[in-house]
C-alpha positions as CSV (number, residue, x, y, z in Angstrom):
1,M,14.1,2.1,5.4
2,E,14.3,-1.5,6.8
3,K,13.3,-4.4,4.6
4,H,9.9,-4.8,6.1
5,Q,9.2,-1.1,5.6
6,I,10.1,-1.4,1.9
7,I,7.8,-4.4,1.5
8,E,5.0,-2.5,3.3
9,R,5.5,0.5,1.1
10,S,5.3,-1.7,-2.0
11,I,1.8,-2.8,-1.0
12,I,0.5,0.7,-0.6
13,K,2.4,2.3,-3.6
14,K,3.5,-0.1,-6.4
15,F,0.7,-2.6,-5.9
16,R,-1.9,-0.1,-4.7
17,K,-4.4,-0.9,-7.4
18,P,-4.2,-4.7,-7.8
19,I,-3.6,-5.6,-4.2
20,W,-4.3,-2.8,-1.6
21,K,-7.4,-1.4,-3.3
22,K,-8.8,-4.9,-3.9
23,F,-8.1,-5.8,-0.3
24,I,-9.9,-2.7,1.0
25,D,-12.8,-3.2,-1.4
26,G,-13.3,-6.8,-0.2
27,I,-13.3,-5.7,3.4
28,N,-15.8,-3.0,2.8
29,Q,-18.1,-4.8,0.4
30,Y,-18.4,-7.9,2.6
31,E,-18.1,-6.1,6.0
32,L,-15.3,-8.3,7.1
33,I,-13.9,-6.2,10.0
34,K,-16.0,-4.5,12.7
35,E,-15.1,-2.3,15.6
36,G,-13.8,-4.4,18.6
37,D,-12.9,-7.5,16.6
38,K,-9.9,-9.5,17.7
39,I,-8.8,-11.4,14.6
40,A,-6.4,-14.3,14.3
41,V,-4.6,-14.1,11.0
42,C,-3.7,-17.7,10.2
43,I,-0.3,-18.0,8.6
44,S,0.6,-21.2,6.8
45,G,3.9,-19.8,5.5
46,G,2.9,-19.4,1.9
47,K,2.7,-16.2,-0.1
48,D,-1.0,-15.7,0.4
49,S,-1.1,-15.8,4.2
50,M,2.1,-13.7,4.5
51,L,0.7,-11.0,2.2
52,L,-2.6,-11.2,4.2
53,A,-0.7,-10.6,7.4
54,K,1.0,-7.5,6.0
55,C,-2.2,-6.1,4.6
56,M,-4.0,-6.7,8.0
57,Q,-1.1,-4.9,9.8
58,E,-1.5,-1.9,7.4
59,I,-5.2,-1.6,7.8
60,Q,-4.9,-1.8,11.6
61,R,-2.4,1.0,11.6
62,H,-4.0,3.3,9.1
63,G,-7.7,2.3,9.0
64,K,-10.6,4.0,10.8
65,I,-11.9,0.9,12.6
66,P,-10.2,-0.1,15.9
67,F,-9.5,-3.8,16.2
68,E,-6.9,-6.3,17.5
69,L,-4.7,-8.8,15.6
70,V,-3.0,-12.0,16.5
71,F,-0.7,-13.8,14.0
72,L,-1.3,-17.5,14.5
73,V,0.9,-20.2,13.0
74,M,-0.1,-23.8,13.4
75,D,2.7,-26.3,13.1
76,P,1.0,-29.5,11.8
77,G,4.3,-31.4,11.7
78,Y,6.5,-29.3,9.5
79,N,10.0,-30.5,8.9
80,E,12.7,-28.2,10.4
81,I,13.5,-26.4,7.1
82,N,9.9,-25.4,6.6
83,R,9.3,-24.4,10.2
84,Q,12.5,-22.3,10.2
85,T,11.5,-20.7,6.9
86,I,8.3,-19.5,8.4
87,I,10.1,-18.1,11.4
88,N,12.7,-16.4,9.3
89,N,10.1,-14.8,7.0
90,A,8.0,-13.6,9.9
91,K,11.1,-11.9,11.4
92,L,12.0,-10.4,8.0
93,L,8.4,-9.1,7.5
94,N,8.1,-7.9,11.1
95,I,5.2,-10.2,11.9
96,P,5.0,-11.2,15.6
97,I,3.8,-14.8,15.2
98,T,2.4,-17.1,17.8
99,I,3.1,-20.8,17.1
100,F,1.3,-23.9,18.4
101,E,1.9,-27.5,17.7
102,T,-0.2,-30.3,16.4
103,Q,0.4,-33.8,15.0
104,I,-2.0,-33.5,12.0
105,Y,0.6,-34.8,9.5
106,D,1.2,-37.9,11.5
107,I,-2.5,-38.6,11.6
108,V,-3.2,-37.8,8.0
109,A,-0.2,-40.0,6.8
110,E,-2.1,-43.0,8.0
111,V,-5.3,-42.2,6.1
112,D,-5.9,-43.6,2.6
113,D,-9.3,-42.1,1.8
114,S,-9.3,-38.3,1.2
115,P,-6.3,-37.3,3.3
116,C,-6.3,-33.7,2.0
117,Y,-9.9,-33.2,3.0
118,L,-9.3,-34.6,6.5
119,C,-6.2,-32.5,6.9
120,A,-8.1,-29.3,5.9
121,R,-10.9,-30.0,8.3
122,M,-8.5,-30.8,11.2
123,R,-6.4,-27.7,10.5
124,R,-9.5,-25.5,10.5
125,G,-10.7,-27.0,13.8
126,Y,-7.4,-26.4,15.5
127,L,-7.2,-22.8,14.3
128,Y,-10.7,-22.0,15.6
129,K,-9.9,-23.6,18.9
130,N,-6.6,-21.9,19.5
131,A,-7.8,-18.5,18.2
132,Q,-10.8,-18.7,20.5
133,A,-8.5,-19.5,23.5
134,L,-6.6,-16.3,22.7
135,G,-9.8,-14.3,22.9
136,C,-10.3,-13.9,19.2
137,N,-13.8,-13.8,17.6
138,K,-12.6,-14.3,14.0
139,I,-9.9,-16.1,12.0
140,A,-8.7,-14.7,8.7
141,L,-7.5,-17.0,5.9
142,G,-5.5,-16.2,2.8
143,H,-7.8,-17.5,0.1
144,H,-7.9,-15.2,-2.9
145,F,-9.9,-14.4,-6.1
146,D,-8.5,-17.5,-8.0
147,D,-9.4,-19.8,-5.1
148,V,-13.0,-18.5,-5.4
149,I,-13.5,-19.1,-9.1
150,E,-11.6,-22.4,-9.0
151,T,-14.1,-23.6,-6.3
152,V,-17.0,-22.5,-8.5
153,L,-15.7,-24.5,-11.5
154,M,-14.9,-27.6,-9.3
155,G,-18.4,-27.6,-7.9
156,M,-19.9,-27.5,-11.4
157,L,-17.6,-29.9,-13.1
158,Y,-17.0,-32.5,-10.4
159,G,-19.6,-31.9,-7.7
160,G,-22.7,-31.4,-9.9
161,Q,-23.7,-28.2,-8.0
162,I,-23.2,-24.5,-8.1
163,Q,-21.4,-23.4,-4.9
164,T,-18.7,-20.9,-4.0
165,M,-16.1,-20.1,-1.4
166,M,-17.9,-17.5,0.8
167,P,-16.1,-14.3,1.9
168,K,-17.1,-14.9,5.5
169,L,-18.8,-17.7,7.4
170,H,-20.1,-18.3,10.9
171,S,-18.5,-21.4,12.5
172,T,-21.0,-24.1,13.3
173,N,-18.7,-26.0,15.7
174,H,-17.3,-23.0,17.5
175,P,-20.1,-20.6,18.5
176,G,-19.2,-17.0,18.4
177,M,-16.4,-17.6,15.9
178,E,-16.3,-16.4,12.3
179,L,-14.1,-17.0,9.3
180,I,-13.2,-14.1,7.0
181,R,-11.3,-14.0,3.7
182,P,-9.9,-10.5,3.2
183,L,-8.0,-11.3,0.0
184,Y,-11.2,-12.4,-1.7
185,M,-10.9,-9.9,-4.5
186,V,-7.1,-10.1,-5.0
187,K,-5.8,-12.2,-7.9
188,E,-3.1,-14.8,-7.4
189,A,-0.9,-13.4,-10.3
190,D,-0.7,-10.1,-8.4
191,I,0.3,-11.8,-5.2
192,L,3.1,-13.6,-7.1
193,A,4.2,-10.3,-8.7
194,W,4.4,-8.7,-5.2
195,K,6.4,-11.7,-3.9
196,Q,8.8,-11.6,-6.9
197,Y,9.2,-7.8,-6.8
198,N,10.3,-8.0,-3.1
199,E,12.5,-11.1,-3.8
200,L,10.7,-13.1,-1.1
201,Q,10.8,-16.9,-0.8
202,F,7.9,-18.7,0.9
203,I,7.0,-22.3,1.4
204,Q,4.3,-23.5,-0.9
205,C,3.3,-27.1,0.1
206,A,4.6,-28.5,3.3
207,C,2.6,-31.8,3.3
208,R,4.8,-34.9,3.7
209,L,3.0,-36.5,0.8
210,T,4.3,-33.7,-1.5
211,E,7.4,-32.3,0.1
212,N,9.2,-32.1,-3.2
213,C,7.3,-28.9,-3.9
214,T,7.9,-27.1,-0.6
215,L,9.7,-24.2,-2.2
216,C,8.0,-23.9,-5.6
217,D,5.3,-21.6,-6.8
218,N,3.3,-24.1,-8.9
219,G,2.6,-26.7,-6.2
220,G,2.2,-30.4,-6.9
221,G,0.4,-31.2,-10.1
222,G,-2.4,-33.6,-10.4
223,S,-5.0,-32.2,-8.0
224,K,-8.5,-31.0,-9.2
225,R,-7.6,-27.5,-8.1
226,Q,-4.4,-27.6,-10.3
227,E,-6.6,-28.8,-13.1
228,M,-8.9,-25.8,-12.6
229,K,-5.9,-23.4,-12.5
230,A,-4.9,-24.7,-15.9
231,L,-8.4,-24.4,-17.3
232,I,-8.7,-20.8,-16.1
233,K,-5.4,-20.0,-17.6
234,K,-6.7,-21.2,-21.0
235,F,-9.9,-19.1,-20.4
236,R,-7.8,-16.0,-19.8
237,Q,-5.9,-16.5,-23.0
238,T,-9.2,-16.6,-24.9
239,N,-10.8,-13.7,-23.1
240,A,-9.3,-11.7,-20.3
241,S,-12.7,-11.0,-18.8
242,I,-13.8,-14.6,-18.4
243,D,-12.4,-15.0,-14.9
244,M,-14.2,-11.9,-13.7
245,N,-17.4,-13.0,-15.3
246,I,-17.2,-16.3,-13.3
247,F,-16.7,-14.2,-10.2
248,R,-19.6,-11.9,-11.0
249,S,-21.9,-14.8,-11.8
250,I,-22.0,-15.8,-8.2
251,H,-23.1,-12.3,-7.2
252,N,-25.8,-12.1,-9.8
253,V,-27.8,-15.4,-9.7
254,N,-31.2,-15.1,-11.4
255,L,-33.5,-17.5,-9.5
256,D,-36.1,-17.4,-12.2
257,T,-33.8,-19.3,-14.5
258,I,-32.6,-21.9,-12.0
259,I,-34.1,-25.5,-12.2
260,G,-33.6,-26.2,-8.5
261,Y,-31.8,-24.9,-5.4
262,H,-31.7,-25.7,-1.7
263,D,-30.5,-24.4,1.6
264,K,-30.3,-26.0,5.1
265,T,-34.1,-25.9,5.5
266,M,-35.7,-26.5,2.1
267,Q,-35.4,-27.9,-1.4
268,Y,-36.9,-26.1,-4.3
269,H,-37.7,-27.2,-7.9
270,F,-39.1,-24.9,-10.5
271,L,-42.1,-27.2,-11.1
272,D,-43.2,-26.5,-7.5
273,D,-44.9,-23.2,-8.6
274,Y,-44.5,-23.3,-12.4
275,D,-48.2,-23.3,-13.1
276,T,-49.0,-20.5,-10.7
277,K,-46.3,-18.1,-12.0
278,G,-47.0,-15.8,-14.9
279,G,-45.1,-16.2,-18.2
280,S,-42.1,-14.4,-19.3
281,A,-41.0,-12.9,-22.6
282,C,-39.3,-15.4,-24.9
């Protein structure tokens, strides 16, 4: 077998339970793929998006739902080493990528206030625009289980709100487009194990502000997300079920015990109807 076939086999065989099954479970539970979809798999060059691309290839080949794939790489201003690493890995993994250019890094380099936030917003916008131009109705991103629970904790500890990273979203700025996260139930540790088992080397952080970490697995320290990673690592040492309990909590919200909540159209406080509701056992 060729290298890419060995890597594909490892997803289905050795990592069947922690990666392939979780990938399939996420797609089925959240209804991420529908017949006739044309999905742009967005590849940043990291382990998550590269694994996502391989999983999407596999389900397209062997799944029951007919759909199309495009493998989209946005170059926001990579240096030559990072760009070539992405191209080489795509060739190794047998992923037929389409690359388009932007100057996002040049723009963000001049911004002092929340450059990472601006970069993420701009990247998302360019991906939607170029995917739509290719006839796609969805973009797929490589966010995983750990990204989800980190987002929950960041919202609570630093945002003063309970929120999560959704498995799919309709685009508000690009009508007809949808974002999906097929690795939603796959843990980062299992993605790392897959990468190491196949002796693969991906870029991690290609931002010019943190280029010293471009080929590492830990990324640049100091960010709030890195802080959440460290916190969750401690939780796991205390109780291996804690991370899954965080994940399950956003699927099992009891509104009768929530002080207040809101959506795009209304704001609710428990006092609004406290006197008209019956009591509960206590």
